[in-house]
N, C-alpha and C positions, 0 to 999 in steps of 0.2 A: 445488214449481213447477219445471218444466224450464228449462234455460238459455235456450232459444229464447223461451219464454213470458216469462221475466224480461227479456230484451232488448227484446221488443216492449212490455212494460209500461214500461220505462225510456224508450223512444222516445216513447211516448204522453205520459208525464208531463212531458217537456220540449219537447213539440210539435216533434219533429224530423220534417221532411218528406223522404221518400225520392223521389229522382228516377229514374224508370225511363227510364229513358232509352231463268281461262284460263291457264292457264299463261301466264306473261308474262315480260318481261325482268327479269333479276335482276342484282344486284351482289354478288359474293361477297366475303367478307372474306379476309384472309390465311389464316384457318383454315377448315377444312371443317366446323367445328362451329357456324358461324353464317353467315347470309347475309341480305341485304336484298333483298326482292322488290318491285319497283315495278310495281304493277298498271296495266293499260292500258285503253284504250277507255272503256267507261262507268264503270269503276272508277279512271280516271286521278285521281291525287291521293292514293290510298291506298297506303301503303307498309307491308309486312309484314316484321317481323324474325322470322326462323325459327331457333329453337334446334335443333341436331341433333348431340347428343353422346350417342348411345345407350348406349355402353359404360359411361358414368358417370351415366346418367339425367339428363343435362343439368346435372350438378353444376357449380357455379361454381368453377373453378380460376383461377389467375392469368392464364393465356393467354386463357380464354374471357372473363374480366372485361375484359381489355385490348381484345379484339375488340369487346366490347359498347360500351365507351367510344368506339371509333373509329366504330362504326355510328351512335351518337347524334350525334357531332360532324358526321357527313356529312349528317344530315338537319336538324340544329338550325336552320340559317340558310337552308334551302331553302324558299322561299315556295310552291313548287309542291306541297309535301307538306301535305296537308290533314288527314289522319288517319293515325295510327301505330298499328299492331296488333302486339302481341307474342304469338307462339304457339310451340308445340313441334311438331317433326316426328317425335318419338319417341312411338309408341303408348302411351297410358296414363300418360304423364308430362308435366308442364309443366316443373318444375324441382325437383330433390331437395335444393336448398340448396347450401351450401358443400361442396367436395370434401374429405371427411374423410381420405381416403387421402393426399392432398397435405399436409393440415394436420399429420398425424403427423410429417412430415419437417421442419416449420418450427420455428424457434426462437420463444420467447415474443414477442420483438420483431417477428419476421416475421408472427406471427399478428396482433398488434395493428395492424401496418401494413396487412395485407391486409383485415382487418375494416373499417378506416377507409376503404379503397378501395371496399369493397362499399357502405358507407354513402353515400359520394360517388356511387356508381353509381345507387343508388335515388333520391338527390336529383336527379341529372341526368335520370333518367326523368321524375320528377315535374315538373321545371322545363322540359321541352320545351314550346315555345309552342303546338303543335297538340294536339288531344285524343289521348290515348293509351288504348287498350283492351287489356286483358289477356284472352286467350282461354285458359281453363284446361280443356283436354281431358284432365285426369288429375291426378295427385298434384302438389301445390304445398306443400311444407313447408319450414320454416326460412327460409333466405335466398330460396328460390323463392317462398314466400308473401309475404315482405317485398317482393320485386320486384313481385308482383301488386298489393300494397297501394299501391305507388307510382304505379300507373296511375290515370287519371281514372275509368275504369269497368272492370268485370270481368264477363265472361260465363263460365259454368262448366257442364260436363256434370253431370248429376244425380248421377253416381257418382264424381265427383272427390273427392279427399281433401285437405283444406286445414287447415293448422295451424302454429302456432309451437311446435315441439317441443324447443327448445334445452335446457330444464331437465332433460330426460332425460339430457343429456350434461354436466350440471353447469355449463352456461354460460347466457347469456341472449341473446335476440335482439339482434343488433348492427348491423343494417342498416336501422334505423328502425322496426322492428316494435313496440317498446314505446311509440312515439309515434303512429304512424298508426292502429293498431288501436283504442286507446282513443278516439281522435277519431271513429272510425267507429261504434262500438257502445257507447261508454261505458266508463269506467274499471273498474267492478266486473266487468263481463262479460269485458273484455279480460284482466283479472287472472286470472279463473277459467281462461280458455283457456291463458294463458301458464304459470300456476303448476302446472296439471295436465298440461300438454303434450298436451291433447286435440286430436284431429283431428275435423273435421266434414265431412259430405258436401256436394256442391254444392247439393243441395236444402236442407239445413240452413243453409248459408251464405246462401242467398237469403232464407230466413225470418228470419235474423238481420240482414239488411241489409248483409252483407259483399260480396255480388255483386249486380249489377243483374238478371241473368237466370240461371236454372238450366234447362237444356234436356236432354231425354232423349238419351242418347248413341246415335249411329247406328252402322251397320256399318263405316263408314269411320273412325270415331273422331275426327271433326272437327266435331261438332255445335256446340261452343262457338265454334269459329272461324267457322263459317257464321253464327252469331248475331251475332258481332262484326262481320262483314262487313255484315250487315243494318243494324246500328246505324250503321256508318260511312257506308253509302249514304244514310242519312237526314240525316247531317251535311253531306255533300259539296255539296248544292245551295245551302246557306246561305252568307251572306257570310263569306269566310275571315277578314277582319280582325275582324269582329264576333265570330266564334267565338273567336278568339285572345284578344281583349280581354275577352270574357266569362269566359274561363278565368282571366285575370289578376285580374279583379275578385273572382271567387269564392275563388280560392286565397289572395289577399292579405287578403280580408275575413274569412276564417276565423280569422286570427291576431290580430284586433283587435276592439275593441268596435263596436257597430252604427253609432254616429255616425262613427267613423273609417272604417268600411267604406263608409258612404254617400259620404264624400269620395273614397274610392278609386273607387267606381262612377262618380261624377260626372267624375272625371279620365279614366276609360276611355271614358265616353260622349262626352266632348268630342273624343276622337280619331277617332270615327267620323263626326261631323257633317260635316266638310269633304270626305269621301271621295266619289269617283265612284260607288262601289258603293251608297252610301246613296241617291243620286239615281236610280241605275238601278233600285233596289228600288221607289221611289215611281212612276217612270214605268211599270215593268212592271206594277205593281198597277193603275194607271190604264188601261193598254192590255190588261189581262186576259191577260197572257202570263207565261211563266216568265222570271224575271230571268236575265241573263247577267253573273255577277260575275267581275271580273278581279283582285280583291285590291288595288285602288287607290282 
């Protein structure tokens, strides 16, 4: 039985439900390798983090990681940011993982410190209060795939290559990959991918439940990004507080038993009850119009 078929059989056996979920003003980081793009007009509320380190295939060195942390900090408490998309501006590449050329120059202690920073980086991405979508228009391996796994949702081009390939280098995934991938597709299948250092295509990743969508790559090389935008545009009209609290309830509930999860859900629901947006939703429904949410 193929790995994909085994994954699907596992998901059926435990009843896992899959959820399918203009050029504009930009804020550049101190580095030219990363920038935040704040979309405008009808896409207001969508912010795109654009990786652009072509000479290293967007490999994460210490400078790029620091820039990434600053970008996250700049949007984390910005209530105007409704959806956060991570994409690459380098054709055919999302992120090639850690910068191995830099790593050769590091001491063992520096390596441990940097890997810990990368783990903190993926945790920071996962902990962002708004939905985060990874748009994988190309190769995402090693730390690049771990970055994608930290996103709430993923879109991928059909020909993208994804995988945790660290065992080829006699190391293991160190930025959360050994924890997030098993939770996504089950431990046995995650072990197979990690132990063998296999890569899968975007289409195979969709069939395994790793990505929400696999789309045919276009001539511009941005099909996954366009699909991520489409998903983001479906989120934007909804109540921003309710979306954020739904994320809290889901993420927190995954780590506990169902009874405790229901308590978390109840606590999150209680926070939306007194909001102006909840009343606006009811009034808009009664008046048969689109609601205008303010996040209050």
